[in-house]
PDB file of N, CA, C and O in Angstrom:
ATOM      1  N   UNK A   1      93.371 -33.902-145.175  1.00  0.00           N
ATOM      2  CA  UNK A   1      94.628 -34.284-144.562  1.00  0.00           C
ATOM      3  C   UNK A   1      94.936 -35.711-144.970  1.00  0.00           C
ATOM      4  O   UNK A   1      94.060 -36.575-144.932  1.00  0.00           O
ATOM      5  N   UNK A   2      96.164 -35.959-145.355  1.00  0.00           N
ATOM      6  CA  UNK A   2      96.544 -37.282-145.796  1.00  0.00           C
ATOM      7  C   UNK A   2      97.761 -37.772-145.035  1.00  0.00           C
ATOM      8  O   UNK A   2      98.428 -37.022-144.323  1.00  0.00           O
ATOM      9  N   UNK A   3      98.017 -39.029-145.207  1.00  0.00           N
ATOM     10  CA  UNK A   3      99.156 -39.669-144.562  1.00  0.00           C
ATOM     11  C   UNK A   3     100.436 -39.327-145.328  1.00  0.00           C
ATOM     12  O   UNK A   3     100.479 -39.453-146.551  1.00  0.00           O
ATOM     13  N   UNK A   4     101.458 -38.902-144.623  1.00  0.00           N
ATOM     14  CA  UNK A   4     102.723 -38.533-145.255  1.00  0.00           C
ATOM     15  C   UNK A   4     103.387 -39.739-145.923  1.00  0.00           C
ATOM     16  O   UNK A   4     104.006 -39.599-146.977  1.00  0.00           O
ATOM     17  N   UNK A   5     103.262 -40.901-145.325  1.00  0.00           N
ATOM     18  CA  UNK A   5     103.853 -42.107-145.907  1.00  0.00           C
ATOM     19  C   UNK A   5     103.131 -42.463-147.201  1.00  0.00           C
ATOM     20  O   UNK A   5     103.767 -42.821-148.192  1.00  0.00           O
ATOM     21  N   UNK A   6     101.800 -42.367-147.193  1.00  0.00           N
ATOM     22  CA  UNK A   6     101.030 -42.635-148.414  1.00  0.00           C
ATOM     23  C   UNK A   6     101.471 -41.697-149.542  1.00  0.00           C
ATOM     24  O   UNK A   6     101.679 -42.128-150.676  1.00  0.00           O
ATOM     25  N   UNK A   7     101.609 -40.423-149.217  1.00  0.00           N
ATOM     26  CA  UNK A   7     102.013 -39.441-150.224  1.00  0.00           C
ATOM     27  C   UNK A   7     103.398 -39.753-150.783  1.00  0.00           C
ATOM     28  O   UNK A   7     103.621 -39.662-151.990  1.00  0.00           O
ATOM     29  N   UNK A   8     104.327 -40.122-149.899  1.00  0.00           N
ATOM     30  CA  UNK A   8     105.687 -40.447-150.354  1.00  0.00           C
ATOM     31  C   UNK A   8     105.671 -41.679-151.248  1.00  0.00           C
ATOM     32  O   UNK A   8     106.333 -41.703-152.286  1.00  0.00           O
ATOM     33  N   UNK A   9     104.922 -42.700-150.852  1.00  0.00           N
ATOM     34  CA  UNK A   9     104.844 -43.921-151.653  1.00  0.00           C
ATOM     35  C   UNK A   9     104.140 -43.673-152.988  1.00  0.00           C
ATOM     36  O   UNK A   9     104.516 -44.262-154.002  1.00  0.00           O
ATOM     37  N   UNK A  10     103.138 -42.819-152.999  1.00  0.00           N
ATOM     38  CA  UNK A  10     102.465 -42.474-154.249  1.00  0.00           C
ATOM     39  C   UNK A  10     103.417 -41.747-155.195  1.00  0.00           C
ATOM     40  O   UNK A  10     103.439 -42.028-156.393  1.00  0.00           O
ATOM     41  N   UNK A  11     104.214 -40.803-154.653  1.00  0.00           N
ATOM     42  CA  UNK A  11     105.188 -40.094-155.489  1.00  0.00           C
ATOM     43  C   UNK A  11     106.224 -41.060-156.047  1.00  0.00           C
ATOM     44  O   UNK A  11     106.611 -40.953-157.210  1.00  0.00           O
ATOM     45  N   UNK A  12     106.673 -42.003-155.225  1.00  0.00           N
ATOM     46  CA  UNK A  12     107.657 -42.978-155.676  1.00  0.00           C
ATOM     47  C   UNK A  12     107.078 -43.838-156.796  1.00  0.00           C
ATOM     48  O   UNK A  12     107.731 -44.062-157.815  1.00  0.00           O
ATOM     49  N   UNK A  13     105.851 -44.317-156.601  1.00  0.00           N
ATOM     50  CA  UNK A  13     105.212 -45.133-157.627  1.00  0.00           C
ATOM     51  C   UNK A  13     105.038 -44.348-158.920  1.00  0.00           C
ATOM     52  O   UNK A  13     105.352 -44.851-159.999  1.00  0.00           O
ATOM     53  N   UNK A  14     104.543 -43.123-158.822  1.00  0.00           N
ATOM     54  CA  UNK A  14     104.344 -42.302-160.015  1.00  0.00           C
ATOM     55  C   UNK A  14     105.664 -42.044-160.738  1.00  0.00           C
ATOM     56  O   UNK A  14     105.709 -42.037-161.969  1.00  0.00           O
ATOM     57  N   UNK A  15     106.738 -41.833-159.973  1.00  0.00           N
ATOM     58  CA  UNK A  15     108.047 -41.621-160.580  1.00  0.00           C
ATOM     59  C   UNK A  15     108.511 -42.836-161.365  1.00  0.00           C
ATOM     60  O   UNK A  15     108.985 -42.702-162.493  1.00  0.00           O
ATOM     61  N   UNK A  16     108.380 -44.019-160.781  1.00  0.00           N
ATOM     62  CA  UNK A  16     108.783 -45.239-161.486  1.00  0.00           C
ATOM     63  C   UNK A  16     107.860 -45.518-162.657  1.00  0.00           C
ATOM     64  O   UNK A  16     108.313 -46.000-163.696  1.00  0.00           O
ATOM     65  N   UNK A  17     106.583 -45.228-162.513  1.00  0.00           N
ATOM     66  CA  UNK A  17     105.646 -45.427-163.615  1.00  0.00           C
ATOM     67  C   UNK A  17     106.028 -44.534-164.798  1.00  0.00           C
ATOM     68  O   UNK A  17     106.036 -44.982-165.945  1.00  0.00           O
ATOM     69  N   UNK A  18     106.342 -43.283-164.515  1.00  0.00           N
ATOM     70  CA  UNK A  18     106.785 -42.362-165.553  1.00  0.00           C
ATOM     71  C   UNK A  18     108.070 -42.849-166.199  1.00  0.00           C
ATOM     72  O   UNK A  18     108.232 -42.768-167.416  1.00  0.00           O
ATOM     73  N   UNK A  19     108.983 -43.356-165.379  1.00  0.00           N
ATOM     74  CA  UNK A  19     110.252 -43.880-165.892  1.00  0.00           C
ATOM     75  C   UNK A  19     110.021 -45.075-166.819  1.00  0.00           C
ATOM     76  O   UNK A  19     110.693 -45.209-167.841  1.00  0.00           O
ATOM     77  N   UNK A  20     109.082 -45.931-166.465  1.00  0.00           N
ATOM     78  CA  UNK A  20     108.775 -47.096-167.313  1.00  0.00           C
ATOM     79  C   UNK A  20     108.204 -46.666-168.654  1.00  0.00           C
ATOM     80  O   UNK A  20     108.574 -47.210-169.695  1.00  0.00           O
ATOM     81  N   UNK A  21     107.316 -45.704-168.633  1.00  0.00           N
ATOM     82  CA  UNK A  21     106.728 -45.208-169.879  1.00  0.00           C
ATOM     83  C   UNK A  21     107.811 -44.584-170.744  1.00  0.00           C
ATOM     84  O   UNK A  21     107.848 -44.799-171.955  1.00  0.00           O
ATOM     85  N   UNK A  22     108.689 -43.815-170.121  1.00  0.00           N
ATOM     86  CA  UNK A  22     109.775 -43.186-170.865  1.00  0.00           C
ATOM     87  C   UNK A  22     110.711 -44.233-171.451  1.00  0.00           C
ATOM     88  O   UNK A  22     111.159 -44.101-172.589  1.00  0.00           O
ATOM     89  N   UNK A  23     111.004 -45.266-170.680  1.00  0.00           N
ATOM     90  CA  UNK A  23     111.914 -46.316-171.153  1.00  0.00           C
ATOM     91  C   UNK A  23     111.317 -47.079-172.331  1.00  0.00           C
ATOM     92  O   UNK A  23     112.029 -47.442-173.267  1.00  0.00           O
ATOM     93  N   UNK A  24     110.026 -47.319-172.281  1.00  0.00           N
ATOM     94  CA  UNK A  24     109.383 -48.052-173.374  1.00  0.00           C
ATOM     95  C   UNK A  24     109.360 -47.241-174.666  1.00  0.00           C
ATOM     96  O   UNK A  24     109.418 -47.802-175.760  1.00  0.00           O
ATOM     97  N   UNK A  25     109.277 -45.942-174.537  1.00  0.00           N
ATOM     98  CA  UNK A  25     109.162 -45.112-175.722  1.00  0.00           C
ATOM     99  C   UNK A  25     110.495 -44.526-176.182  1.00  0.00           C
ATOM    100  O   UNK A  25     110.564 -43.919-177.251  1.00  0.00           O
ATOM    101  N   UNK A  26     111.531 -44.697-175.406  1.00  0.00           N
ATOM    102  CA  UNK A  26     112.800 -44.060-175.764  1.00  0.00           C
ATOM    103  C   UNK A  26     113.710 -45.014-176.527  1.00  0.00           C
ATOM    104  O   UNK A  26     113.424 -46.202-176.680  1.00  0.00           O
ATOM    105  N   UNK A  27     114.783 -44.464-176.985  1.00  0.00           N
ATOM    106  CA  UNK A  27     115.751 -45.218-177.754  1.00  0.00           C
ATOM    107  C   UNK A  27     116.485 -46.243-176.904  1.00  0.00           C
ATOM    108  O   UNK A  27     116.784 -47.336-177.386  1.00  0.00           O
ATOM    109  N   UNK A  28     116.784 -45.915-175.638  1.00  0.00           N
ATOM    110  CA  UNK A  28     117.550 -46.858-174.831  1.00  0.00           C
ATOM    111  C   UNK A  28     116.738 -48.092-174.480  1.00  0.00           C
ATOM    112  O   UNK A  28     117.310 -49.151-174.222  1.00  0.00           O
ATOM    113  N   UNK A  29     115.424 -47.978-174.464  1.00  0.00           N
ATOM    114  CA  UNK A  29     114.576 -49.142-174.224  1.00  0.00           C
ATOM    115  C   UNK A  29     114.630 -50.129-175.369  1.00  0.00           C
ATOM    116  O   UNK A  29     114.445 -51.330-175.173  1.00  0.00           O
ATOM    117  N   UNK A  30     114.884 -49.622-176.568  1.00  0.00           N
ATOM    118  CA  UNK A  30     114.982 -50.490-177.735  1.00  0.00           C
ATOM    119  C   UNK A  30     116.294 -51.271-177.736  1.00  0.00           C
ATOM    120  O   UNK A  30     116.352 -52.376-178.276  1.00  0.00           O
ATOM    121  N   UNK A  31     117.337 -50.715-177.145  1.00  0.00           N
ATOM    122  CA  UNK A  31     118.632 -51.373-177.150  1.00  0.00           C
ATOM    123  C   UNK A  31     118.865 -52.260-175.949  1.00  0.00           C
ATOM    124  O   UNK A  31     119.611 -53.236-176.029  1.00  0.00           O
ATOM    125  N   UNK A  32     118.243 -51.936-174.851  1.00  0.00           N
ATOM    126  CA  UNK A  32     118.501 -52.709-173.654  1.00  0.00           C
ATOM    127  C   UNK A  32     117.210 -53.028-172.918  1.00  0.00           C
ATOM    128  O   UNK A  32     116.621 -52.163-172.269  1.00  0.00           O
ATOM    129  N   UNK A  33     116.781 -54.264-173.026  1.00  0.00           N
ATOM    130  CA  UNK A  33     115.611 -54.704-172.290  1.00  0.00           C
ATOM    131  C   UNK A  33     115.917 -54.810-170.804  1.00  0.00           C
ATOM    132  O   UNK A  33     115.009 -54.833-169.973  1.00  0.00           O
ATOM    133  N   UNK A  34     117.195 -54.873-170.479  1.00  0.00           N
ATOM    134  CA  UNK A  34     117.593 -54.981-169.072  1.00  0.00           C
ATOM    135  C   UNK A  34     117.179 -53.743-168.290  1.00  0.00           C
ATOM    136  O   UNK A  34     116.633 -53.857-167.192  1.00  0.00           O
ATOM    137  N   UNK A  35     117.433 -52.556-168.848  1.00  0.00           N
ATOM    138  CA  UNK A  35     117.043 -51.313-168.179  1.00  0.00           C
ATOM    139  C   UNK A  35     115.533 -51.221-168.046  1.00  0.00           C
ATOM    140  O   UNK A  35     115.009 -50.824-167.006  1.00  0.00           O
ATOM    141  N   UNK A  36     114.846 -51.594-169.113  1.00  0.00           N
ATOM    142  CA  UNK A  36     113.388 -51.543-169.096  1.00  0.00           C
ATOM    143  C   UNK A  36     112.827 -52.519-168.060  1.00  0.00           C
ATOM    144  O   UNK A  36     111.874 -52.193-167.353  1.00  0.00           O
ATOM    145  N   UNK A  37     113.404 -53.694-167.969  1.00  0.00           N
ATOM    146  CA  UNK A  37     112.961 -54.688-166.991  1.00  0.00           C
ATOM    147  C   UNK A  37     113.227 -54.197-165.568  1.00  0.00           C
ATOM    148  O   UNK A  37     112.391 -54.391-164.686  1.00  0.00           O
ATOM    149  N   UNK A  38     114.382 -53.561-165.331  1.00  0.00           N
ATOM    150  CA  UNK A  38     114.706 -53.031-164.009  1.00  0.00           C
ATOM    151  C   UNK A  38     113.685 -51.978-163.600  1.00  0.00           C
ATOM    152  O   UNK A  38     113.194 -51.990-162.471  1.00  0.00           O
ATOM    153  N   UNK A  39     113.365 -51.071-164.512  1.00  0.00           N
ATOM    154  CA  UNK A  39     112.379 -50.026-164.221  1.00  0.00           C
ATOM    155  C   UNK A  39     111.019 -50.638-163.911  1.00  0.00           C
ATOM    156  O   UNK A  39     110.317 -50.182-163.009  1.00  0.00           O
ATOM    157  N   UNK A  40     110.651 -51.672-164.663  1.00  0.00           N
ATOM    158  CA  UNK A  40     109.365 -52.316-164.443  1.00  0.00           C
ATOM    159  C   UNK A  40     109.320 -53.000-163.077  1.00  0.00           C
ATOM    160  O   UNK A  40     108.309 -52.921-162.379  1.00  0.00           O
ATOM    161  N   UNK A  41     110.399 -53.663-162.695  1.00  0.00           N
ATOM    162  CA  UNK A  41     110.459 -54.320-161.381  1.00  0.00           C
ATOM    163  C   UNK A  41     110.360 -53.291-160.270  1.00  0.00           C
ATOM    164  O   UNK A  41     109.645 -53.508-159.292  1.00  0.00           O
ATOM    165  N   UNK A  42     111.062 -52.179-160.402  1.00  0.00           N
ATOM    166  CA  UNK A  42     111.017 -51.132-159.384  1.00  0.00           C
ATOM    167  C   UNK A  42     109.631 -50.495-159.304  1.00  0.00           C
ATOM    168  O   UNK A  42     109.173 -50.157-158.213  1.00  0.00           O
ATOM    169  N   UNK A  43     108.959 -50.327-160.441  1.00  0.00           N
ATOM    170  CA  UNK A  43     107.617 -49.775-160.435  1.00  0.00           C
ATOM    171  C   UNK A  43     106.662 -50.725-159.709  1.00  0.00           C
ATOM    172  O   UNK A  43     105.852 -50.285-158.893  1.00  0.00           O
ATOM    173  N   UNK A  44     106.753 -52.013-160.000  1.00  0.00           N
ATOM    174  CA  UNK A  44     105.888 -52.991-159.334  1.00  0.00           C
ATOM    175  C   UNK A  44     106.190 -53.074-157.843  1.00  0.00           C
ATOM    176  O   UNK A  44     105.276 -53.262-157.039  1.00  0.00           O
ATOM    177  N   UNK A  45     107.447 -52.937-157.464  1.00  0.00           N
ATOM    178  CA  UNK A  45     107.811 -52.927-156.046  1.00  0.00           C
ATOM    179  C   UNK A  45     107.206 -51.719-155.348  1.00  0.00           C
ATOM    180  O   UNK A  45     106.684 -51.836-154.239  1.00  0.00           O
ATOM    181  N   UNK A  46     107.274 -50.564-155.991  1.00  0.00           N
ATOM    182  CA  UNK A  46     106.688 -49.354-155.417  1.00  0.00           C
ATOM    183  C   UNK A  46     105.171 -49.495-155.293  1.00  0.00           C
ATOM    184  O   UNK A  46     104.587 -49.069-154.297  1.00  0.00           O
ATOM    185  N   UNK A  47     104.533 -50.090-156.301  1.00  0.00           N
ATOM    186  CA  UNK A  47     103.085 -50.311-156.240  1.00  0.00           C
ATOM    187  C   UNK A  47     102.726 -51.247-155.094  1.00  0.00           C
ATOM    188  O   UNK A  47     101.754 -51.014-154.375  1.00  0.00           O
ATOM    189  N   UNK A  48     103.506 -52.297-154.925  1.00  0.00           N
ATOM    190  CA  UNK A  48     103.263 -53.262-153.855  1.00  0.00           C
ATOM    191  C   UNK A  48     103.419 -52.617-152.477  1.00  0.00           C
ATOM    192  O   UNK A  48     102.601 -52.844-151.585  1.00  0.00           O
ATOM    193  N   UNK A  49     104.465 -51.817-152.307  1.00  0.00           N
ATOM    194  CA  UNK A  49     104.673 -51.130-151.028  1.00  0.00           C
ATOM    195  C   UNK A  49     103.520 -50.181-150.727  1.00  0.00           C
ATOM    196  O   UNK A  49     103.072 -50.086-149.584  1.00  0.00           O
ATOM    197  N   UNK A  50     103.041 -49.479-151.747  1.00  0.00           N
ATOM    198  CA  UNK A  50     101.921 -48.558-151.560  1.00  0.00           C
ATOM    199  C   UNK A  50     100.657 -49.322-151.165  1.00  0.00           C
ATOM    200  O   UNK A  50      99.946 -48.908-150.249  1.00  0.00           O
ATOM    201  N   UNK A  51     100.374 -50.421-151.840  1.00  0.00           N
ATOM    202  CA  UNK A  51      99.186 -51.211-151.510  1.00  0.00           C
ATOM    203  C   UNK A  51      99.284 -51.802-150.111  1.00  0.00           C
ATOM    204  O   UNK A  51      98.296 -51.828-149.378  1.00  0.00           O
ATOM    205  N   UNK A  52     100.471 -52.279-149.736  1.00  0.00           N
ATOM    206  CA  UNK A  52     100.647 -52.843-148.400  1.00  0.00           C
ATOM    207  C   UNK A  52     100.441 -51.780-147.333  1.00  0.00           C
ATOM    208  O   UNK A  52      99.792 -52.035-146.318  1.00  0.00           O
ATOM    209  N   UNK A  53     100.985 -50.595-147.556  1.00  0.00           N
ATOM    210  CA  UNK A  53     100.830 -49.525-146.577  1.00  0.00           C
ATOM    211  C   UNK A  53      99.363 -49.101-146.469  1.00  0.00           C
ATOM    212  O   UNK A  53      98.850 -48.891-145.369  1.00  0.00           O
ATOM    213  N   UNK A  54      98.700 -48.979-147.608  1.00  0.00           N
ATOM    214  CA  UNK A  54      97.290 -48.570-147.585  1.00  0.00           C
ATOM    215  C   UNK A  54      96.411 -49.584-146.854  1.00  0.00           C
ATOM    216  O   UNK A  54      95.378 -49.220-146.292  1.00  0.00           O
ATOM    217  N   UNK A  55      96.814 -50.842-146.860  1.00  0.00           N
ATOM    218  CA  UNK A  55      96.002 -51.855-146.185  1.00  0.00           C
ATOM    219  C   UNK A  55      96.057 -51.722-144.666  1.00  0.00           C
ATOM    220  O   UNK A  55      95.166 -52.210-143.971  1.00  0.00           O
ATOM    221  N   UNK A  56      97.095 -51.066-144.143  1.00  0.00           N
ATOM    222  CA  UNK A  56      97.222 -50.905-142.693  1.00  0.00           C
ATOM    223  C   UNK A  56      97.146 -49.452-142.239  1.00  0.00           C
ATOM    224  O   UNK A  56      97.100 -49.189-141.037  1.00  0.00           O
ATOM    225  N   UNK A  57      97.131 -48.516-143.162  1.00  0.00           N
ATOM    226  CA  UNK A  57      97.116 -47.087-142.835  1.00  0.00           C
ATOM    227  C   UNK A  57      95.717 -46.690-142.362  1.00  0.00           C
ATOM    228  O   UNK A  57      94.742 -46.843-143.098  1.00  0.00           O
ATOM    229  N   UNK A  58      95.623 -46.190-141.157  1.00  0.00           N
ATOM    230  CA  UNK A  58      94.311 -45.835-140.598  1.00  0.00           C
ATOM    231  C   UNK A  58      93.673 -44.674-141.352  1.00  0.00           C
ATOM    232  O   UNK A  58      92.452 -44.643-141.503  1.00  0.00           O
ATOM    233  N   UNK A  59      94.459 -43.733-141.820  1.00  0.00           N
ATOM    234  CA  UNK A  59      93.910 -42.599-142.568  1.00  0.00           C
ATOM    235  C   UNK A  59      93.327 -43.094-143.887  1.00  0.00           C
ATOM    236  O   UNK A  59      92.221 -42.700-144.258  1.00  0.00           O
ATOM    237  N   UNK A  60      94.057 -43.952-144.600  1.00  0.00           N
ATOM    238  CA  UNK A  60      93.566 -44.467-145.877  1.00  0.00           C
ATOM    239  C   UNK A  60      92.328 -45.334-145.681  1.00  0.00           C
ATOM    240  O   UNK A  60      91.400 -45.274-146.487  1.00  0.00           O
ATOM    241  N   UNK A  61      92.303 -46.139-144.620  1.00  0.00           N
ATOM    242  CA  UNK A  61      91.149 -46.995-144.347  1.00  0.00           C
ATOM    243  C   UNK A  61      89.928 -46.140-144.025  1.00  0.00           C
ATOM    244  O   UNK A  61      88.831 -46.412-144.512  1.00  0.00           O
ATOM    245  N   UNK A  62      90.114 -45.116-143.212  1.00  0.00           N
ATOM    246  CA  UNK A  62      89.012 -44.223-142.850  1.00  0.00           C
ATOM    247  C   UNK A  62      88.485 -43.491-144.078  1.00  0.00           C
ATOM    248  O   UNK A  62      87.272 -43.362-144.249  1.00  0.00           O
ATOM    249  N   UNK A  63      89.375 -43.015-144.926  1.00  0.00           N
ATOM    250  CA  UNK A  63      88.969 -42.316-146.138  1.00  0.00           C
ATOM    251  C   UNK A  63      88.217 -43.246-147.077  1.00  0.00           C
ATOM    252  O   UNK A  63      87.190 -42.861-147.637  1.00  0.00           O
ATOM    253  N   UNK A  64      88.710 -44.459-147.257  1.00  0.00           N
ATOM    254  CA  UNK A  64      88.038 -45.424-148.130  1.00  0.00           C
ATOM    255  C   UNK A  64      86.653 -45.768-147.596  1.00  0.00           C
ATOM    256  O   UNK A  64      85.702 -45.892-148.368  1.00  0.00           O
ATOM    257  N   UNK A  65      86.536 -45.922-146.287  1.00  0.00           N
ATOM    258  CA  UNK A  65      85.232 -46.222-145.687  1.00  0.00           C
ATOM    259  C   UNK A  65      84.265 -45.057-145.876  1.00  0.00           C
ATOM    260  O   UNK A  65      83.086 -45.267-146.165  1.00  0.00           O
ATOM    261  N   UNK A  66      84.756 -43.840-145.714  1.00  0.00           N
ATOM    262  CA  UNK A  66      83.904 -42.667-145.889  1.00  0.00           C
ATOM    263  C   UNK A  66      83.432 -42.541-147.336  1.00  0.00           C
ATOM    264  O   UNK A  66      82.275 -42.205-147.587  1.00  0.00           O
ATOM    265  N   UNK A  67      84.320 -42.809-148.281  1.00  0.00           N
ATOM    266  CA  UNK A  67      83.937 -42.743-149.685  1.00  0.00           C
ATOM    267  C   UNK A  67      82.937 -43.840-150.038  1.00  0.00           C
ATOM    268  O   UNK A  67      82.009 -43.608-150.813  1.00  0.00           O
ATOM    269  N   UNK A  68      83.121 -45.032-149.474  1.00  0.00           N
ATOM    270  CA  UNK A  68      82.192 -46.133-149.724  1.00  0.00           C
ATOM    271  C   UNK A  68      80.817 -45.816-149.131  1.00  0.00           C
ATOM    272  O   UNK A  68      79.791 -46.096-149.751  1.00  0.00           O
ATOM    273  N   UNK A  69      80.800 -45.236-147.940  1.00  0.00           N
ATOM    274  CA  UNK A  69      79.527 -44.879-147.308  1.00  0.00           C
ATOM    275  C   UNK A  69      78.812 -43.795-148.108  1.00  0.00           C
ATOM    276  O   UNK A  69      77.590 -43.821-148.253  1.00  0.00           O
ATOM    277  N   UNK A  70      79.577 -42.855-148.618  1.00  0.00           N
ATOM    278  CA  UNK A  70      78.987 -41.782-149.414  1.00  0.00           C
ATOM    279  C   UNK A  70      78.403 -42.338-150.716  1.00  0.00           C
ATOM    280  O   UNK A  70      77.331 -41.916-151.149  1.00  0.00           O
ATOM    281  N   UNK A  71      79.112 -43.286-151.335  1.00  0.00           N
ATOM    282  CA  UNK A  71      78.633 -43.872-152.591  1.00  0.00           C
ATOM    283  C   UNK A  71      77.402 -44.749-152.356  1.00  0.00           C
ATOM    284  O   UNK A  71      76.536 -44.847-153.225  1.00  0.00           O
ATOM    285  N   UNK A  72      77.321 -45.385-151.190  1.00  0.00           N
ATOM    286  CA  UNK A  72      76.204 -46.282-150.901  1.00  0.00           C
ATOM    287  C   UNK A  72      74.969 -45.534-150.395  1.00  0.00           C
ATOM    288  O   UNK A  72      73.870 -46.089-150.396  1.00  0.00           O
ATOM    289  N   UNK A  73      75.135 -44.306-149.973  1.00  0.00           N
ATOM    290  CA  UNK A  73      74.010 -43.532-149.430  1.00  0.00           C
ATOM    291  C   UNK A  73      73.006 -43.237-150.535  1.00  0.00           C
ATOM    292  O   UNK A  73      73.391 -42.898-151.655  1.00  0.00           O
ATOM    293  N   UNK A  74      71.719 -43.365-150.221  1.00  0.00           N
ATOM    294  CA  UNK A  74      70.703 -43.077-151.245  1.00  0.00           C
ATOM    295  C   UNK A  74      70.701 -41.591-151.590  1.00  0.00           C
ATOM    296  O   UNK A  74      70.924 -40.737-150.732  1.00  0.00           O
ATOM    297  N   UNK A  75      70.452 -41.310-152.826  1.00  0.00           N
ATOM    298  CA  UNK A  75      70.410 -39.923-153.288  1.00  0.00           C
ATOM    299  C   UNK A  75      69.036 -39.334-152.978  1.00  0.00           C
ATOM    300  O   UNK A  75      68.004 -39.963-153.214  1.00  0.00           O
ATOM    301  N   UNK A  76      69.046 -38.139-152.456  1.00  0.00           N
ATOM    302  CA  UNK A  76      67.788 -37.453-152.180  1.00  0.00           C
ATOM    303  C   UNK A  76      67.427 -36.603-153.389  1.00  0.00           C
ATOM    304  O   UNK A  76      68.289 -35.939-153.964  1.00  0.00           O
ATOM    305  N   UNK A  77      66.166 -36.622-153.773  1.00  0.00           N
ATOM    306  CA  UNK A  77      65.771 -35.770-154.902  1.00  0.00           C
ATOM    307  C   UNK A  77      65.837 -34.298-154.497  1.00  0.00           C
ATOM    308  O   UNK A  77      65.544 -33.932-153.358  1.00  0.00           O
ATOM    309  N   UNK A  78      66.212 -33.505-155.418  1.00  0.00           N
ATOM    310  CA  UNK A  78      66.285 -32.071-155.161  1.00  0.00           C
ATOM    311  C   UNK A  78      64.896 -31.490-155.323  1.00  0.00           C
ATOM    312  O   UNK A  78      64.280 -31.646-156.377  1.00  0.00           O
ATOM    313  N   UNK A  79      64.396 -30.825-154.299  1.00  0.00           N
ATOM    314  CA  UNK A  79      63.065 -30.231-154.335  1.00  0.00           C
ATOM    315  C   UNK A  79      63.128 -28.852-154.974  1.00  0.00           C
ATOM    316  O   UNK A  79      64.093 -28.108-154.801  1.00  0.00           O
ATOM    317  N   UNK A  80      62.081 -28.535-155.711  1.00  0.00           N
ATOM    318  CA  UNK A  80      62.015 -27.239-156.359  1.00  0.00           C
ATOM    319  C   UNK A  80      61.814 -26.169-155.285  1.00  0.00           C
ATOM    320  O   UNK A  80      61.099 -26.380-154.305  1.00  0.00           O
ATOM    321  N   UNK A  81      62.442 -25.046-155.486  1.00  0.00           N
ATOM    322  CA  UNK A  81      62.295 -23.947-154.563  1.00  0.00           C
ATOM    323  C   UNK A  81      60.960 -23.253-154.783  1.00  0.00           C
ATOM    324  O   UNK A  81      60.503 -23.092-155.915  1.00  0.00           O
ATOM    325  N   UNK A  82      60.345 -22.848-153.683  1.00  0.00           N
ATOM    326  CA  UNK A  82      59.087 -22.097-153.761  1.00  0.00           C
ATOM    327  C   UNK A  82      59.400 -20.619-153.943  1.00  0.00           C
ATOM    328  O   UNK A  82      60.399 -20.103-153.443  1.00  0.00           O
ATOM    329  N   UNK A  83      58.535 -19.974-154.657  1.00  0.00           N
ATOM    330  CA  UNK A  83      58.733 -18.535-154.867  1.00  0.00           C
ATOM    331  C   UNK A  83      57.964 -17.747-153.888  1.00  0.00           C
ATOM    332  O   UNK A  83      58.010 -16.517-153.914  1.00  0.00           O
TER     333      UNK A  83
END
């Protein structure tokens, strides 16, 4: 289960990121740096909003803590099965 706001902000960021990549590789990016700059600013704004929300989102904080605890936990060796 995830936070609906996190999901919306992630989709927004991914959309602007895709738009920036398209602008850099397309013909209109070669003619107008203004459009490319606008897309880049909007992508960075979306990234900033996502990071700000994640810093206060209880679901994201809980998930990050759980993943950190799982990564820090010592690995147990797998014992061979007896026949």
